[in-house]
N, CA, C and O atoms as a GROMACS GRO file, in nm:
protein
  588
    1MET      N    1  12.847   5.122   9.279
    1MET     CA    2  13.021   5.184   9.386
    1MET      C    3  12.965   5.320   9.365
    1MET      O    4  12.891   5.368   9.279
    2ASN      N    5  13.035   5.376   9.490
    2ASN     CA    6  13.013   5.528   9.540
    2ASN      C    7  13.169   5.579   9.471
    2ASN      O    8  13.254   5.494   9.500
    3ILE      N    9  13.210   5.658   9.414
    3ILE     CA   10  13.293   5.714   9.389
    3ILE      C   11  13.302   5.849   9.420
    3ILE      O   12  13.194   5.900   9.387
    4SER      N   13  13.414   5.973   9.491
    4SER     CA   14  13.396   6.036   9.579
    4SER      C   15  13.403   6.173   9.397
    4SER      O   16  13.440   6.163   9.280
    5CYS      N   17  13.363   6.242   9.456
    5CYS     CA   18  13.324   6.364   9.374
    5CYS      C   19  13.440   6.422   9.315
    5CYS      O   20  13.433   6.473   9.203
    6ASP      N   21  13.585   6.416   9.402
    6ASP     CA   22  13.689   6.450   9.355
    6ASP      C   23  13.745   6.350   9.202
    6ASP      O   24  13.772   6.394   9.090
    7ILE      N   25  13.746   6.230   9.243
    7ILE     CA   26  13.751   6.148   9.113
    7ILE      C   27  13.695   6.171   8.960
    7ILE      O   28  13.740   6.161   8.845
    8ILE      N   29  13.551   6.212   9.034
    8ILE     CA   30  13.465   6.227   8.903
    8ILE      C   31  13.517   6.320   8.860
    8ILE      O   32  13.577   6.290   8.756
    9ARG      N   33  13.532   6.475   8.900
    9ARG     CA   34  13.569   6.570   8.838
    9ARG      C   35  13.713   6.563   8.782
    9ARG      O   36  13.742   6.616   8.674
   10ASP      N   37  13.795   6.501   8.851
   10ASP     CA   38  13.935   6.483   8.746
   10ASP      C   39  13.896   6.439   8.636
   10ASP      O   40  13.922   6.511   8.539
   11LEU      N   41  13.823   6.315   8.611
   11LEU     CA   42  13.740   6.246   8.497
   11LEU      C   43  13.694   6.315   8.413
   11LEU      O   44  13.705   6.284   8.295
   12LEU      N   45  13.632   6.426   8.452
   12LEU     CA   46  13.521   6.524   8.326
   12LEU      C   47  13.565   6.564   8.252
   12LEU      O   48  13.489   6.546   8.156
   13PRO      N   49  13.687   6.638   8.206
   13PRO     CA   50  13.753   6.699   8.109
   13PRO      C   51  13.785   6.588   8.040
   13PRO      O   52  13.803   6.625   7.924
   14LEU      N   53  13.802   6.466   8.049
   14LEU     CA   54  13.816   6.308   7.950
   14LEU      C   55  13.687   6.304   7.939
   14LEU      O   56  13.668   6.362   7.832
   15TYR      N   57  13.565   6.268   7.988
   15TYR     CA   58  13.450   6.229   7.937
   15TYR      C   59  13.407   6.333   7.880
   15TYR      O   60  13.324   6.298   7.797
   16HIS      N   61  13.421   6.461   7.881
   16HIS     CA   62  13.373   6.601   7.797
   16HIS      C   63  13.447   6.572   7.676
   16HIS      O   64  13.346   6.589   7.607
   17ASP      N   65  13.525   6.546   7.599
   17ASP     CA   66  13.636   6.520   7.517
   17ASP      C   67  13.625   6.397   7.432
   17ASP      O   68  13.669   6.377   7.319
   18LYS      N   69  13.519   6.275   7.557
   18LYS     CA   70  13.565   6.142   7.471
   18LYS      C   71  13.674   6.108   7.443
   18LYS      O   72  13.716   6.103   7.327
   19VAL      N   73  13.753   6.072   7.561
   19VAL     CA   74  13.849   6.052   7.522
   19VAL      C   75  13.877   5.926   7.676
   19VAL      O   76  13.974   5.850   7.678
   20CYS      N   77  13.793   5.930   7.766
   20CYS     CA   78  13.838   5.809   7.815
   20CYS      C   79  13.776   5.684   7.795
   20CYS      O   80  13.695   5.658   7.706
   21SER      N   81  13.830   5.582   7.907
   21SER     CA   82  13.805   5.467   7.867
   21SER      C   83  13.606   5.434   7.870
   21SER      O   84  13.518   5.517   7.892
   22GLU      N   85  13.593   5.315   7.847
   22GLU     CA   86  13.477   5.276   7.832
   22GLU      C   87  13.433   5.271   7.964
   22GLU      O   88  13.335   5.335   8.001
   23LYS      N   89  13.503   5.195   8.042
   23LYS     CA   90  13.462   5.184   8.224
   23LYS      C   91  13.454   5.306   8.292
   23LYS      O   92  13.372   5.329   8.382
   24SER      N   93  13.560   5.403   8.240
   24SER     CA   94  13.566   5.535   8.250
   24SER      C   95  13.416   5.647   8.247
   24SER      O   96  13.356   5.726   8.321
   25ARG      N   97  13.409   5.597   8.132
   25ARG     CA   98  13.282   5.688   8.112
   25ARG      C   99  13.151   5.633   8.115
   25ARG      O  100  13.058   5.696   8.066
   26LYS      N  101  13.131   5.493   8.181
   26LYS     CA  102  13.036   5.457   8.197
   26LYS      C  103  13.011   5.492   8.370
   26LYS      O  104  12.901   5.517   8.419
   27LEU      N  105  13.126   5.487   8.435
   27LEU     CA  106  13.146   5.512   8.590
   27LEU      C  107  13.102   5.687   8.590
   27LEU      O  108  13.033   5.730   8.683
   28VAL      N  109  13.134   5.749   8.513
   28VAL     CA  110  13.119   5.885   8.535
   28VAL      C  111  12.974   5.907   8.479
   28VAL      O  112  12.938   6.019   8.515
   29GLU      N  113  12.905   5.864   8.429
   29GLU     CA  114  12.767   5.868   8.328
   29GLU      C  115  12.645   5.822   8.498
   29GLU      O  116  12.555   5.893   8.542
   30GLU      N  117  12.688   5.694   8.550
   30GLU     CA  118  12.662   5.690   8.654
   30GLU      C  119  12.674   5.766   8.802
   30GLU      O  120  12.592   5.755   8.894
   31HIS      N  121  12.758   5.822   8.803
   31HIS     CA  122  12.783   5.934   8.928
   31HIS      C  123  12.678   6.030   8.888
   31HIS      O  124  12.589   6.066   8.966
   32LEU      N  125  12.695   6.092   8.696
   32LEU     CA  126  12.626   6.200   8.733
   32LEU      C  127  12.473   6.160   8.684
   32LEU      O  128  12.424   6.229   8.595
   33THR      N  129  12.422   6.088   8.722
   33THR     CA  130  12.279   6.038   8.792
   33THR      C  131  12.226   6.097   8.898
   33THR      O  132  12.119   6.157   8.903
   34SER      N  133  12.324   6.076   9.007
   34SER     CA  134  12.270   6.123   9.106
   34SER      C  135  12.340   6.219   9.180
   34SER      O  136  12.304   6.232   9.297
   35CYS      N  137  12.456   6.307   9.125
   35CYS     CA  138  12.491   6.442   9.168
   35CYS      C  139  12.498   6.540   9.058
   35CYS      O  140  12.543   6.547   8.943
   36ASN      N  141  12.422   6.632   9.162
   36ASN     CA  142  12.406   6.732   9.097
   36ASN      C  143  12.525   6.842   9.077
   36ASN      O  144  12.528   6.922   8.984
   37ASN      N  145  12.598   6.836   9.156
   37ASN     CA  146  12.743   6.924   9.147
   37ASN      C  147  12.841   6.918   9.057
   37ASN      O  148  12.907   7.014   9.018
   38CYS      N  149  12.859   6.769   9.012
   38CYS     CA  150  12.912   6.715   8.906
   38CYS      C  151  12.846   6.746   8.801
   38CYS      O  152  12.913   6.800   8.713
   39LYS      N  153  12.728   6.730   8.778
   39LYS     CA  154  12.658   6.798   8.643
   39LYS      C  155  12.677   6.920   8.641
   39LYS      O  156  12.707   6.958   8.528
   40LEU      N  157  12.672   7.015   8.731
   40LEU     CA  158  12.708   7.176   8.689
   40LEU      C  159  12.842   7.170   8.661
   40LEU      O  160  12.871   7.251   8.573
   41GLU      N  161  12.954   7.091   8.709
   41GLU     CA  162  13.111   7.127   8.666
   41GLU      C  163  13.096   7.068   8.557
   41GLU      O  164  13.158   7.136   8.474
   42LEU      N  165  13.024   6.932   8.479
   42LEU     CA  166  13.052   6.929   8.371
   42LEU      C  167  12.957   7.056   8.258
   42LEU      O  168  12.963   7.075   8.136
   43GLU      N  169  12.909   7.095   8.321
   43GLU     CA  170  12.819   7.203   8.216
   43GLU      C  171  12.890   7.341   8.210
   43GLU      O  172  12.875   7.413   8.112
   44GLN      N  173  12.973   7.378   8.323
   44GLN     CA  174  13.074   7.468   8.354
   44GLN      C  175  13.202   7.448   8.212
   44GLN      O  176  13.249   7.524   8.128
   45ILE      N  177  13.221   7.301   8.247
   45ILE     CA  178  13.341   7.278   8.158
   45ILE      C  179  13.268   7.278   7.972
   45ILE      O  180  13.351   7.285   7.881
   46HIS      N  181  13.180   7.273   7.950
   46HIS     CA  182  13.060   7.245   7.858
   46HIS      C  183  13.133   7.423   7.761
   46HIS      O  184  13.204   7.439   7.662
   47ALA      N  185  13.056   7.532   7.871
   47ALA     CA  186  13.034   7.627   7.872
   47ALA      C  187  13.171   7.692   7.871
   47ALA      O  188  13.160   7.801   7.814
   48ASP      N  189  13.317   7.665   7.917
   48ASP     CA  190  13.447   7.722   7.914
   48ASP      C  191  13.474   7.699   7.769
   48ASP      O  192  13.506   7.786   7.689
   49ILE      N  193  13.460   7.590   7.747
   49ILE     CA  194  13.518   7.534   7.616
   49ILE      C  195  13.440   7.586   7.477
   49ILE      O  196  13.502   7.574   7.371
   50LYS      N  197  13.331   7.632   7.476
   50LYS     CA  198  13.247   7.649   7.403
   50LYS      C  199  13.282   7.792   7.343
   50LYS      O  200  13.289   7.821   7.223
   51GLY      N  201  13.312   7.917   7.511
   51GLY     CA  202  13.334   8.034   7.528
   51GLY      C  203  13.469   8.074   7.414
   51GLY      O  204  13.479   8.170   7.336
   52VAL      N  205  13.604   7.907   7.452
   52VAL     CA  206  13.723   7.942   7.406
   52VAL      C  207  13.712   7.920   7.258
   52VAL      O  208  13.816   7.900   7.196
   53ASN      N  209  13.597   7.921   7.196
   53ASN     CA  210  13.603   7.827   7.028
   53ASN      C  211  13.537   7.932   6.967
   53ASN      O  212  13.536   7.929   6.844
   54ASN      N  213  13.476   8.033   7.026
   54ASN     CA  214  13.412   8.151   7.008
   54ASN      C  215  13.501   8.264   6.917
   54ASN      O  216  13.546   8.350   6.993
   55MET      N  217  13.527   8.280   6.818
   55MET     CA  218  13.624   8.316   6.711
   55MET      C  219  13.618   8.475   6.690
   55MET      O  220  13.689   8.533   6.609
   56GLU      N  221  13.508   8.550   6.786
   56GLU     CA  222  13.476   8.688   6.770
   56GLU      C  223  13.585   8.753   6.866
   56GLU      O  224  13.630   8.867   6.855
   57ASP      N  225  13.629   8.627   6.994
   57ASP     CA  226  13.707   8.713   7.061
   57ASP      C  227  13.836   8.713   7.023
   57ASP      O  228  13.907   8.794   7.083
   58THR      N  229  13.911   8.614   6.902
   58THR     CA  230  14.036   8.645   6.910
   58THR      C  231  14.024   8.756   6.757
   58THR      O  232  14.097   8.764   6.658
   59LYS      N  233  13.922   8.817   6.790
   59LYS     CA  234  13.975   8.910   6.637
   59LYS      C  235  14.070   9.023   6.664
   59LYS      O  236  14.147   9.064   6.577
   60PRO      N  237  14.063   9.078   6.798
   60PRO     CA  238  14.142   9.162   6.829
   60PRO      C  239  14.270   9.122   6.817
   60PRO      O  240  14.354   9.193   6.762
   61ILE      N  241  14.304   8.975   6.882
   61ILE     CA  242  14.457   8.960   6.904
   61ILE      C  243  14.538   8.952   6.716
   61ILE      O  244  14.642   9.006   6.680
   62ARG      N  245  14.439   8.864   6.630
   62ARG     CA  246  14.438   8.916   6.517
   62ARG      C  247  14.498   9.011   6.476
   62ARG      O  248  14.613   9.015   6.432
   63GLU      N  249  14.404   9.116   6.491
   63GLU     CA  250  14.456   9.261   6.434
   63GLU      C  251  14.628   9.328   6.532
   63GLU      O  252  14.711   9.405   6.485
   64ILE      N  253  14.628   9.284   6.625
   64ILE     CA  254  14.758   9.321   6.700
   64ILE      C  255  14.858   9.251   6.620
   64ILE      O  256  14.951   9.320   6.578
   65ALA      N  257  14.855   9.134   6.595
   65ALA     CA  258  14.935   9.030   6.524
   65ALA      C  259  14.987   9.086   6.368
   65ALA      O  260  15.101   9.085   6.323
   66LYS      N  261  14.854   9.135   6.303
   66LYS     CA  262  14.909   9.168   6.179
   66LYS      C  263  14.988   9.300   6.234
   66LYS      O  264  15.096   9.287   6.178
   67LYS      N  265  14.996   9.430   6.318
   67LYS     CA  266  15.017   9.556   6.301
   67LYS      C  267  15.181   9.497   6.389
   67LYS      O  268  15.272   9.580   6.380
   68TRP      N  269  15.208   9.399   6.446
   68TRP     CA  270  15.313   9.355   6.453
   68TRP      C  271  15.423   9.302   6.354
   68TRP      O  272  15.545   9.319   6.344
   69LYS      N  273  15.337   9.236   6.291
   69LYS     CA  274  15.402   9.177   6.150
   69LYS      C  275  15.429   9.280   6.043
   69LYS      O  276  15.493   9.240   5.946
   70ARG      N  277  15.394   9.397   6.046
   70ARG     CA  278  15.402   9.526   5.990
   70ARG      C  279  15.547   9.570   6.056
   70ARG      O  280  15.662   9.557   6.013
   71ASP      N  281  15.502   9.621   6.163
   71ASP     CA  282  15.653   9.707   6.248
   71ASP      C  283  15.746   9.576   6.247
   71ASP      O  284  15.859   9.620   6.269
   72LYS      N  285  15.751   9.490   6.239
   72LYS     CA  286  15.886   9.406   6.207
   72LYS      C  287  15.957   9.421   6.064
   72LYS      O  288  16.071   9.459   6.036
   73ASN      N  289  15.847   9.376   5.982
   73ASN     CA  290  15.927   9.434   5.833
   73ASN      C  291  15.968   9.555   5.852
   73ASN      O  292  16.088   9.567   5.827
   74SER      N  293  15.899   9.680   5.898
   74SER     CA  294  15.955   9.796   5.853
   74SER      C  295  16.128   9.787   5.928
   74SER      O  296  16.234   9.808   5.870
   75ALA      N  297  16.106   9.748   6.078
   75ALA     CA  298  16.216   9.707   6.148
   75ALA      C  299  16.342   9.674   6.091
   75ALA      O  300  16.445   9.741   6.101
   76PHE      N  301  16.318   9.505   5.995
   76PHE     CA  302  16.422   9.468   5.924
   76PHE      C  303  16.463   9.554   5.793
   76PHE      O  304  16.575   9.527   5.751
   77LEU      N  305  16.371   9.676   5.705
   77LEU     CA  306  16.413   9.744   5.650
   77LEU      C  307  16.538   9.846   5.704
   77LEU      O  308  16.651   9.873   5.666
   78LYS      N  309  16.465   9.878   5.796
   78LYS     CA  310  16.580   9.968   5.859
   78LYS      C  311  16.677   9.933   5.907
   78LYS      O  312  16.771  10.000   5.863
   79GLY      N  313  16.711   9.850   5.988
   79GLY     CA  314  16.789   9.786   6.020
   79GLY      C  315  16.901   9.747   5.882
   79GLY      O  316  17.019   9.782   5.874
   80THR      N  317  16.822   9.662   5.777
   80THR     CA  318  16.910   9.666   5.658
   80THR      C  319  16.975   9.769   5.581
   80THR      O  320  17.080   9.750   5.519
   81MET      N  321  16.904   9.894   5.585
   81MET     CA  322  16.935   9.984   5.523
   81MET      C  323  17.039  10.058   5.615
   81MET      O  324  17.117  10.130   5.552
   82LEU      N  325  17.059  10.055   5.776
   82LEU     CA  326  17.179  10.092   5.841
   82LEU      C  327  17.269  10.033   5.850
   82LEU      O  328  17.373  10.090   5.881
   83VAL      N  329  17.268   9.868   5.823
   83VAL     CA  330  17.391   9.848   5.795
   83VAL      C  331  17.451   9.864   5.671
   83VAL      O  332  17.572   9.846   5.655
   84SER      N  333  17.359   9.902   5.565
   84SER     CA  334  17.380   9.886   5.415
   84SER      C  335  17.483  10.034   5.375
   84SER      O  336  17.578  10.041   5.297
   85VAL      N  337  17.417  10.145   5.467
   85VAL     CA  338  17.483  10.268   5.469
   85VAL      C  339  17.603  10.279   5.520
   85VAL      O  340  17.690  10.357   5.479
   86LEU      N  341  17.620  10.164   5.654
   86LEU     CA  342  17.761  10.182   5.763
   86LEU      C  343  17.893  10.095   5.660
   86LEU      O  344  18.016  10.098   5.670
   87SER      N  345  17.829  10.043   5.592
   87SER     CA  346  17.946   9.926   5.526
   87SER      C  347  17.974  10.000   5.377
   87SER      O  348  18.078   9.985   5.314
   88CYS      N  349  17.880  10.068   5.341
   88CYS     CA  350  17.958  10.144   5.189
   88CYS      C  351  18.041  10.258   5.246
   88CYS      O  352  18.143  10.312   5.202
   89ILE      N  353  17.967  10.279   5.360
   89ILE     CA  354  18.125  10.454   5.416
   89ILE      C  355  18.242  10.399   5.446
   89ILE      O  356  18.346  10.463   5.452
   90GLY      N  357  18.228  10.245   5.472
   90GLY     CA  358  18.328  10.174   5.579
   90GLY      C  359  18.435  10.167   5.433
   90GLY      O  360  18.548  10.216   5.428
   91CYS      N  361  18.368  10.098   5.327
   91CYS     CA  362  18.432  10.054   5.260
   91CYS      C  363  18.514  10.190   5.144
   91CYS      O  364  18.624  10.188   5.088
   92SER      N  365  18.412  10.290   5.144
   92SER     CA  366  18.485  10.378   5.083
   92SER      C  367  18.614  10.438   5.161
   92SER      O  368  18.719  10.469   5.104
   93ILE      N  369  18.592  10.447   5.280
   93ILE     CA  370  18.702  10.459   5.434
   93ILE      C  371  18.847  10.364   5.335
   93ILE      O  372  18.946  10.398   5.271
   94ALA      N  373  18.796  10.263   5.366
   94ALA     CA  374  18.907  10.146   5.368
   94ALA      C  375  19.002  10.179   5.248
   94ALA      O  376  19.125  10.183   5.249
   95TYR      N  377  18.896  10.206   5.121
   95TYR     CA  378  18.973  10.193   5.007
   95TYR      C  379  19.069  10.367   5.002
   95TYR      O  380  19.166  10.388   4.928
   96ASN      N  381  19.021  10.449   5.078
   96ASN     CA  382  19.098  10.595   5.050
   96ASN      C  383  19.242  10.534   5.154
   96ASN      O  384  19.353  10.524   5.102
   97ALA      N  385  19.219  10.498   5.295
   97ALA     CA  386  19.280  10.447   5.400
   97ALA      C  387  19.366  10.354   5.351
   97ALA      O  388  19.455  10.337   5.435
   98ILE      N  389  19.383  10.281   5.245
   98ILE     CA  390  19.479  10.180   5.228
   98ILE      C  391  19.567  10.260   5.096
   98ILE      O  392  19.689  10.258   5.078
   99GLY      N  393  19.469  10.324   5.018
   99GLY     CA  394  19.544  10.417   4.910
   99GLY      C  395  19.588  10.327   4.803
   99GLY      O  396  19.563  10.211   4.834
  100SER      N  397  19.640  10.337   4.694
  100SER     CA  398  19.743  10.268   4.596
  100SER      C  399  19.918  10.316   4.562
  100SER      O  400  19.964  10.427   4.536
  101TYR      N  401  19.962  10.229   4.570
  101TYR     CA  402  20.077  10.216   4.528
  101TYR      C  403  20.161  10.136   4.402
  101TYR      O  404  20.112  10.042   4.340
  102VAL      N  405  20.298  10.194   4.376
  102VAL     CA  406  20.354  10.102   4.304
  102VAL      C  407  20.450   9.995   4.321
  102VAL      O  408  20.557  10.000   4.379
  103ALA      N  409  20.396   9.897   4.261
  103ALA     CA  410  20.530   9.782   4.352
  103ALA      C  411  20.637   9.770   4.243
  103ALA      O  412  20.643   9.834   4.138
  104ALA      N  413  20.729   9.665   4.294
  104ALA     CA  414  20.854   9.721   4.216
  104ALA      C  415  20.884   9.687   4.134
  104ALA      O  416  20.998   9.712   4.095
  105ASP      N  417  20.780   9.597   4.048
  105ASP     CA  418  20.796   9.565   3.934
  105ASP      C  419  20.731   9.672   3.846
  105ASP      O  420  20.756   9.645   3.729
  106GLY      N  421  20.669   9.765   3.855
  106GLY     CA  422  20.606   9.868   3.824
  106GLY      C  423  20.446   9.829   3.797
  106GLY      O  424  20.371   9.880   3.712
  107THR      N  425  20.423   9.753   3.867
  107THR     CA  426  20.277   9.739   3.889
  107THR      C  427  20.206   9.867   3.954
  107THR      O  428  20.259   9.930   4.045
  108LEU      N  429  20.105   9.893   3.910
  108LEU     CA  430  20.020   9.954   4.026
  108LEU      C  431  19.899   9.871   4.162
  108LEU      O  432  19.786   9.828   4.136
  109VAL      N  433  19.930   9.869   4.229
  109VAL     CA  434  19.825   9.808   4.336
  109VAL      C  435  19.755   9.874   4.438
  109VAL      O  436  19.805   9.945   4.525
  110GLU      N  437  19.611   9.840   4.418
  110GLU     CA  438  19.517   9.913   4.506
  110GLU      C  439  19.418   9.882   4.516
  110GLU      O  440  19.368   9.823   4.420
  111PRO      N  441  19.344   9.904   4.624
  111PRO     CA  442  19.226   9.768   4.647
  111PRO      C  443  19.087   9.787   4.609
  111PRO      O  444  18.991   9.814   4.680
  112PHE      N  445  19.098   9.760   4.424
  112PHE     CA  446  18.975   9.792   4.396
  112PHE      C  447  18.881   9.720   4.445
  112PHE      O  448  18.763   9.754   4.440
  113GLY      N  449  18.916   9.625   4.490
  113GLY     CA  450  18.738   9.562   4.534
  113GLY      C  451  18.661   9.651   4.600
  113GLY      O  452  18.555   9.692   4.554
  114PHE      N  453  18.706   9.684   4.705
  114PHE     CA  454  18.614   9.822   4.794
  114PHE      C  455  18.516   9.890   4.702
  114PHE      O  456  18.401   9.899   4.746
  115ILE      N  457  18.540   9.945   4.574
  115ILE     CA  458  18.464  10.032   4.518
  115ILE      C  459  18.324   9.969   4.481
  115ILE      O  460  18.214  10.019   4.508
  116PRO      N  461  18.350   9.831   4.403
  116PRO     CA  462  18.213   9.774   4.380
  116PRO      C  463  18.144   9.725   4.507
  116PRO      O  464  18.023   9.721   4.485
  117LEU      N  465  18.166   9.696   4.601
  117LEU     CA  466  18.118   9.673   4.766
  117LEU      C  467  18.061   9.778   4.818
  117LEU      O  468  17.958   9.776   4.885
  118ALA      N  469  18.152   9.914   4.778
  118ALA     CA  470  18.058  10.039   4.819
  118ALA      C  471  17.918  10.058   4.686
  118ALA      O  472  17.807  10.085   4.733
  119TYR      N  473  17.925  10.048   4.588
  119TYR     CA  474  17.826  10.066   4.503
  119TYR      C  475  17.687   9.964   4.559
  119TYR      O  476  17.567   9.990   4.564
  120LEU      N  477  17.771   9.830   4.599
  120LEU     CA  478  17.664   9.740   4.603
  120LEU      C  479  17.603   9.778   4.728
  120LEU      O  480  17.480   9.785   4.730
  121PHE      N  481  17.674   9.807   4.844
  121PHE     CA  482  17.635   9.861   4.941
  121PHE      C  483  17.489   9.956   4.966
  121PHE      O  484  17.382   9.937   5.025
  122GLY      N  485  17.553  10.072   4.882
  122GLY     CA  486  17.467  10.196   4.844
  122GLY      C  487  17.313  10.151   4.790
  122GLY      O  488  17.201  10.192   4.823
  123PHE      N  489  17.355  10.057   4.699
  123PHE     CA  490  17.237   9.996   4.617
  123PHE      C  491  17.103   9.919   4.722
  123PHE      O  492  16.980   9.923   4.719
  124ILE      N  493  17.212   9.848   4.814
  124ILE     CA  494  17.087   9.777   4.912
  124ILE      C  495  17.024   9.871   4.990
  124ILE      O  496  16.905   9.857   5.018
  125ALA      N  497  17.110   9.995   5.043
  125ALA     CA  498  17.090  10.092   5.141
  125ALA      C  499  16.931  10.165   5.080
  125ALA      O  500  16.822  10.183   5.134
  126LEU      N  501  16.987  10.193   4.944
  126LEU     CA  502  16.858  10.270   4.830
  126LEU      C  503  16.739  10.192   4.836
  126LEU      O  504  16.629  10.240   4.864
  127LEU      N  505  16.765  10.034   4.801
  127LEU     CA  506  16.664   9.987   4.806
  127LEU      C  507  16.545   9.958   4.929
  127LEU      O  508  16.423   9.975   4.921
  128SER      N  509  16.631   9.908   5.052
  128SER     CA  510  16.608   9.920   5.138
  128SER      C  511  16.520  10.064   5.194
  128SER      O  512  16.411  10.059   5.252
  129GLY      N  513  16.556  10.126   5.178
  129GLY     CA  514  16.529  10.296   5.178
  129GLY      C  515  16.381  10.294   5.064
  129GLY      O  516  16.274  10.293   5.124
  130VAL      N  517  16.376  10.294   4.979
  130VAL     CA  518  16.256  10.266   4.880
  130VAL      C  519  16.185  10.155   4.955
  130VAL      O  520  16.084  10.217   4.988
  131GLY      N  521  16.169  10.037   5.004
  131GLY     CA  522  16.089   9.954   5.070
  131GLY      C  523  16.033  10.028   5.174
  131GLY      O  524  15.910  10.024   5.182
  132LEU      N  525  16.093  10.092   5.253
  132LEU     CA  526  16.079  10.158   5.390
  132LEU      C  527  15.943  10.242   5.341
  132LEU      O  528  15.825  10.227   5.373
  133GLY      N  529  16.010  10.343   5.246
  133GLY     CA  530  15.903  10.420   5.200
  133GLY      C  531  15.778  10.371   5.147
  133GLY      O  532  15.688  10.454   5.138
  134ILE      N  533  15.758  10.266   5.114
  134ILE     CA  534  15.617  10.209   5.077
  134ILE      C  535  15.573  10.147   5.187
  134ILE      O  536  15.451  10.158   5.201
  135VAL      N  537  15.635  10.081   5.280
  135VAL     CA  538  15.604  10.062   5.426
  135VAL      C  539  15.526  10.149   5.460
  135VAL      O  540  15.404  10.134   5.446
  136SER      N  541  15.582  10.261   5.515
  136SER     CA  542  15.533  10.365   5.560
  136SER      C  543  15.397  10.400   5.455
  136SER      O  544  15.316  10.311   5.479
  137ILE      N  545  15.358  10.463   5.385
  137ILE     CA  546  15.286  10.493   5.309
  137ILE      C  547  15.148  10.390   5.311
  137ILE      O  548  15.037  10.425   5.352
  138VAL      N  549  15.180  10.267   5.261
  138VAL     CA  550  15.062  10.134   5.350
  138VAL      C  551  15.023  10.198   5.425
  138VAL      O  552  14.932  10.280   5.410
  139LYS      N  553  15.085  10.174   5.523
  139LYS     CA  554  15.083  10.219   5.679
  139LYS      C  555  14.930  10.344   5.681
  139LYS      O  556  14.812  10.331   5.716
  140ARG      N  557  14.988  10.426   5.641
  140ARG     CA  558  14.922  10.538   5.600
  140ARG      C  559  14.779  10.618   5.560
  140ARG      O  560  14.709  10.718   5.572
  141ILE      N  561  14.803  10.469   5.496
  141ILE     CA  562  14.647  10.452   5.374
  141ILE      C  563  14.576  10.385   5.461
  141ILE      O  564  14.455  10.404   5.472
  142ARG      N  565  14.658  10.280   5.551
  142ARG     CA  566  14.581  10.204   5.619
  142ARG      C  567  14.501  10.287   5.754
  142ARG      O  568  14.382  10.278   5.783
  143ARG      N  569  14.603  10.365   5.822
  143ARG     CA  570  14.517  10.427   5.887
  143ARG      C  571  14.388  10.521   5.858
  143ARG      O  572  14.275  10.513   5.906
  144VAL      N  573  14.441  10.608   5.767
  144VAL     CA  574  14.354  10.682   5.697
  144VAL      C  575  14.239  10.608   5.686
  144VAL      O  576  14.157  10.645   5.769
  145LYS      N  577  14.199  10.511   5.613
  145LYS     CA  578  14.129  10.395   5.575
  145LYS      C  579  14.030  10.369   5.691
  145LYS      O  580  13.909  10.378   5.672
  146PHE      N  581  14.081  10.337   5.809
  146PHE     CA  582  14.038  10.260   5.918
  146PHE      C  583  13.959  10.367   6.025
  146PHE      O  584  13.872  10.348   6.110
  147HIS      N  585  14.034  10.491   5.977
  147HIS     CA  586  13.986  10.606   6.080
  147HIS      C  587  13.884  10.700   6.055
  147HIS      O  588  13.855  10.784   6.141
   0.00000   0.00000   0.00000
């Protein structure tokens, strides 16, 4: 049976990965005995796949991924710090803007809940700042260490 090279080239990746049927496998093997162009194509597929599996080529990509992860962490800490500082300031302004007053029954009414919230947001901003400082020190140490 004479099969065209185009059909065999379509089957070559499946043949190489050993996922084609037994009939297709025999058909490809029979064709390869008489066609040097398809043999070269199969060798090229093998070389391409072997090149992809080379782990040395992925080393620069892994380094870039590590850097992006560190940058993502510092960006998260910067955002957390900014939002916390703004929330702390907002709570302080709201407490002072609303003010306090004496109700008709003689009780003092004030928006006391804003005070602990302002302290909480201030504490979160402080922790984010410390974390950001640690991340920047680690970055600096790594930069000095590798250069």
